[in-house]
N, C-alpha and C positions, 0 to 999 in steps of 0.2 A: 759282356756282362759287367764291364767296369763301372757302369752307371748305376748298378743295383745298390740300394741302400739296405743296411741291416737295421731292422726295427726291433725294439724290445716290446713284447706284448704284455700288457697289464690286464689282468682279469679282475673285475670288482668282486669283493667278497660275496655279494649277493648272487653272482653267476658262477662262482667257483665249482659248485657241485654239478652244474650242467643239468640237462634233461635227457631222458631216454627217448629215443625215437626208433620206430621200426617200419615207418612208411614215409615216403617222400613224393612230392608233386612239384613239377617245374612248369612255370608259365612264362612265355616271352611275349612282349609287345614291341612296338617300334622303338621304345625308349629304354626298356629295362627288362631284367629277368627277376622273377619272383619265385623263391623257393619256399614251399611250405613243408615243414617237418612235423610229423605227427605220430600218434600212437594208435595202432589198430587195437581196438578194444576186443579182447577175447570173449567168446560166448555171449555177445550182444545179440538180441533178437534180430535186429537188422544190422548188417555190416556197417560199422561206424569207425571213422578215423577222427580222433580229436587232435586238432592242430596245437602243437606245443611251442612252436617257434616259426616266425616268418622272417625271411631275409630278402631284402630288395637290393639289387645291385645293377650296375651298368653292364652292357654286353662285354666290355673289355675286362671288367672285374670277374665276370662269370667265366670267361675263357681262362683267366689266370687261376681261378678257383679249380677248374677242371684239371689244369696242369699240375697244380700243387697237390691235389687229392690223388691223382694218378701216380705221381712220384712217391708220395707217402705210402700208398698201397704196395707199390713195387718194392720199396725198402722193407716194409713189414713182411711181405712174402719171402724176400731173400733172407731175412733174419730167421723166419720160421724154418726155411729149408736148412739153414746152417745149424739151428738148434736140434733138428731131427736127425742129424748125421751121427 
């Protein structure tokens, strides 16, 4: 991993608060992966999910995303276990 670069992440003020999502949909085609993140509207007459963010990425970036998310979840779980001791 000697070739890995460290990046500083800058979040614009307009995105700093983020958006809440409780639903996700993933679509693949031959060129890319599309992730729709949405909000499942409670008590709607017809089940409705409002898309609040869409992310388009290459297959390679999608694989990297899965690895980073998995590692972050494992770290979080381990910290939860430690704090419950």
